[in-house]
C-alpha positions as CSV (number, residue, x, y, z in Angstrom):
1,M,33.8,7.1,20.1
2,K,33.7,4.2,17.5
3,R,30.8,1.8,17.5
4,K,31.4,-1.7,18.6
5,Y,30.5,-4.9,16.8
6,D,30.4,-3.1,13.4
7,R,30.3,-6.6,11.6
8,W,27.2,-7.5,13.6
9,D,25.7,-4.3,12.7
10,S,26.5,-4.8,9.0
11,A,25.0,-8.5,9.1
12,I,21.8,-7.2,10.7
13,K,21.5,-4.6,7.9
14,N,22.0,-7.2,5.3
15,N,19.2,-9.3,6.7
16,R,16.9,-6.5,7.2
17,T,17.3,-5.5,3.4
18,Y,16.9,-9.1,2.3
19,D,13.8,-9.4,4.3
20,Y,12.4,-6.1,3.1
21,Y,12.7,-7.3,-0.5
22,F,11.3,-10.6,0.3
23,Y,8.1,-9.5,1.9
24,R,7.4,-6.9,-0.7
25,L,7.8,-9.3,-3.5
26,R,5.8,-12.0,-1.7
27,D,3.0,-9.5,-1.2
28,L,3.0,-8.8,-4.8
29,A,3.2,-12.4,-5.8
30,I,0.1,-13.4,-3.6
31,S,-1.9,-10.3,-4.6
32,R,-1.6,-10.8,-8.4
33,Y,-5.1,-12.5,-9.0
34,K,-8.6,-12.0,-7.7
35,W,-10.6,-15.2,-7.0
36,H,-14.3,-15.1,-7.7
37,N,-17.1,-17.1,-6.4
38,L,-14.8,-18.8,-3.7
39,P,-16.9,-20.4,-0.7
40,D,-16.9,-18.5,2.3
41,S,-15.1,-21.3,4.0
42,V,-12.1,-20.9,1.7
43,D,-9.5,-18.4,2.8
44,E,-8.2,-16.7,-0.4
45,R,-5.0,-15.4,1.3
46,F,-4.2,-19.0,2.6
47,L,-4.9,-20.5,-0.9
48,E,-2.3,-18.0,-2.3
49,L,0.2,-18.7,0.3
50,C,0.0,-22.3,-0.4
51,L,0.6,-21.8,-4.0
52,F,3.5,-19.5,-3.4
53,D,5.2,-21.8,-0.9
54,K,4.4,-25.3,-2.1
55,G,3.2,-24.6,-5.7
56,M,-0.1,-26.5,-5.2
57,C,-3.1,-27.0,-2.9
58,V,-6.1,-29.1,-2.8
59,F,-9.6,-28.1,-3.1
60,F,-12.4,-30.4,-1.5
61,K,-15.5,-30.7,0.7
62,D,-15.3,-31.6,4.4
63,E,-18.3,-33.2,6.1
64,V,-18.1,-30.8,8.9
65,L,-16.0,-27.7,7.8
66,N,-17.7,-27.5,4.3
67,Y,-15.3,-26.4,1.5
68,L,-11.7,-26.2,2.1
69,C,-8.4,-25.4,0.3
70,L,-5.4,-26.7,2.2
71,N,-1.8,-27.9,1.8
72,V,-1.6,-31.1,0.1
73,A,0.9,-34.1,0.1
74,I,0.8,-36.0,-3.2
75,S,1.2,-39.9,-3.6
76,G,-0.1,-42.9,-5.6
77,Q,0.0,-43.5,-9.1
78,L,-0.2,-40.9,-11.9
79,N,-3.1,-40.6,-14.3
80,V,-2.7,-40.2,-18.0
81,Y,-1.9,-36.4,-17.6
82,N,0.7,-37.1,-14.8
83,L,-1.6,-35.9,-11.9
84,P,-1.5,-37.9,-8.7
85,T,-4.4,-40.0,-8.1
86,K,-4.0,-39.8,-4.3
87,R,-3.4,-36.9,-2.2
88,R,-3.9,-35.9,1.6
89,A,-4.9,-32.7,2.8
90,Y,-3.4,-31.4,5.9
91,A,-3.1,-28.3,8.2
92,T,-0.9,-27.2,11.1
93,T,-3.8,-27.9,13.6
94,G,-3.3,-31.7,12.9
95,Y,-6.2,-31.8,10.4
96,N,-5.5,-34.7,7.9
97,K,-7.9,-36.2,5.2
98,N,-7.1,-38.6,2.7
99,L,-8.6,-37.8,-0.7
100,N,-8.6,-39.1,-4.5
101,Y,-9.1,-38.0,-7.9
102,D,-12.9,-38.1,-7.6
103,D,-13.4,-36.1,-4.5
104,S,-10.9,-33.3,-4.7
105,V,-9.0,-31.0,-7.1
106,I,-5.4,-30.0,-7.1
107,I,-4.9,-26.3,-7.8
108,F,-1.4,-25.7,-9.3
109,N,0.5,-22.4,-9.1
110,N,1.4,-22.6,-12.8
111,F,1.8,-24.9,-15.6
112,S,5.2,-26.1,-14.6
113,H,3.6,-26.9,-11.1
114,T,6.3,-25.0,-9.2
115,P,6.0,-22.6,-6.2
116,S,6.8,-18.9,-6.7
117,I,9.2,-18.8,-3.7
118,A,12.2,-20.0,-5.6
119,D,11.9,-17.2,-8.0
120,I,11.3,-14.5,-5.2
121,H,14.5,-15.7,-3.4
122,Y,16.4,-15.3,-6.6
123,F,15.6,-11.8,-7.3
124,C,16.0,-11.0,-3.5
125,D,19.5,-12.1,-3.7
126,K,20.2,-9.6,-6.5
127,L,18.1,-6.6,-5.1
128,Y,19.7,-7.0,-1.7
129,L,23.2,-7.1,-3.1
130,I,22.6,-4.0,-5.2
131,D,21.0,-2.0,-2.2
132,R,23.6,-2.9,0.2
133,T,26.5,-2.1,-2.3
134,I,24.9,1.3,-2.7
135,D,24.7,1.7,1.0
136,I,28.3,0.9,1.4
137,N,29.5,3.1,-1.5
138,T,27.5,6.0,-0.3
139,N,29.2,5.7,3.1
140,A,32.6,5.5,1.6
141,Q,32.1,8.7,-0.7
142,H,34.2,11.7,0.0
143,R,32.9,13.9,2.6
144,A,34.4,16.9,4.5
145,G,38.2,16.2,4.6
146,K,41.5,17.0,3.1
147,Y,42.1,13.6,1.3
148,F,40.1,11.6,-1.0
149,I,41.3,8.0,-2.2
150,A,40.0,6.6,-5.5
151,E,40.8,3.6,-7.4
152,L,41.4,4.0,-11.2
153,D,40.7,1.4,-13.9
154,E,43.1,1.3,-16.8
155,S,41.3,-1.3,-18.8
156,D,39.3,1.4,-20.8
157,G,41.9,4.0,-20.9
158,T,39.8,6.4,-18.7
159,I,42.6,7.0,-16.1
160,V,43.9,9.8,-18.3
161,K,40.7,11.8,-17.4
162,Y,42.0,12.3,-13.8
163,S,44.9,14.7,-12.6
164,P,45.6,13.5,-9.2
165,D,47.8,15.1,-6.7
166,I,49.4,11.7,-5.9
167,L,49.5,8.8,-8.2
168,V,50.1,5.5,-6.8
169,I,51.0,2.7,-9.3
170,N,51.0,-0.9,-7.9
171,N,51.8,-2.8,-10.9
172,L,51.9,-2.9,-14.8
173,E,50.9,-6.3,-16.1
174,E,49.4,-7.4,-19.4
175,D,45.8,-8.3,-18.1
176,H,44.0,-5.3,-19.1
177,I,45.1,-4.7,-22.7
178,D,42.1,-5.8,-24.8
179,H,41.0,-2.1,-25.1
180,Y,44.4,-1.0,-26.5
181,K,45.0,-1.4,-30.3
182,N,48.8,-2.1,-29.9
183,G,48.5,-4.0,-26.7
184,M,51.2,-3.3,-24.0
185,P,52.9,-0.4,-25.7
186,D,49.6,1.5,-25.8
187,L,48.9,0.7,-22.2
188,V,52.4,1.9,-21.2
189,K,51.7,5.1,-23.2
190,T,48.5,5.7,-21.2
191,F,50.3,5.2,-18.0
192,N,53.0,7.8,-19.1
193,Q,50.2,10.4,-19.8
194,E,48.7,9.7,-16.5
195,I,52.1,10.3,-14.9
196,A,52.8,13.4,-16.7
197,Q,49.5,15.0,-15.6
198,S,49.9,14.0,-11.8
199,K,51.6,16.3,-9.3
200,K,53.6,13.4,-7.5
201,V,54.0,9.7,-8.7
202,L,54.7,6.6,-6.4
203,I,55.5,3.4,-8.2
204,R,55.3,0.2,-6.3
205,A,56.4,-2.5,-8.8
206,K,58.8,-5.1,-9.5
207,R,59.3,-4.5,-13.2
208,C,57.6,-1.8,-15.4
209,R,58.8,0.5,-18.0
210,L,57.6,4.0,-17.8
211,H,58.8,7.2,-19.0
212,G,61.6,5.1,-20.7
213,K,62.9,3.8,-17.4
214,K,62.7,0.4,-15.6
215,C,61.4,0.9,-12.2
C-alpha cells in the first residue's frame, strides 16, 4: 500500500537534515575555544552562544550578581576606534543595565564584529542539499526489476559508452556542442554511433538528421 502524504514526509526529512547539520556545526562553533580565568558567575556556554548569535556580548560587574557576560544592545556615539560608548546589558528574565565605556567591555566574536550563525546557515544549505540529493538518488537507483531508465548526457560524448535495449531521443539541438571539434556534424555522428549500438530506437523530434535521414 502506498504511503500517503509523501510530500509532507519529504518536507519533514528536509527539515530534519538541515537541523542536524545546524546543531552539529553550532556545537563545533561554540566549542572552538577554551576560556581561562572566567569568574564563576560567568557562564562560558552562554557567552559563546551570545557571540554565535549576535556577534558580541558585554562583560561587566553587577552590584548583586557579581561579574556577568550578557547580550548587549549598543547605542550612543562611537569612539575613535568605532566602538560604541553606550551599551545596555539585557537578559530574557527582564534584567537590564545601562553601561558605558568605563564600566564594561564589549567582547566581539571576531575582528569584523559579525556573528557565526550566518556562516553556519550558509554551509547548512549546501550540506543539506547534498545529503538530500544523495538520499533521493539512492532511492531512485535500480533495484530488483525488469527495467531500468537512465538519462544520458551528450554534452561530453560519453553516451557512446552505453548500449541500451531501447534508446529514446527527444531532440537534437545546438546547445551541447562545445565538446565537439566540428560542432553539429560531430554531435550527429555521436548520435548515429549510439543508435547503431542500440537494440531499438525511438526518435521524438520535429527535425533532426540521423543516419542520413530527416525524422
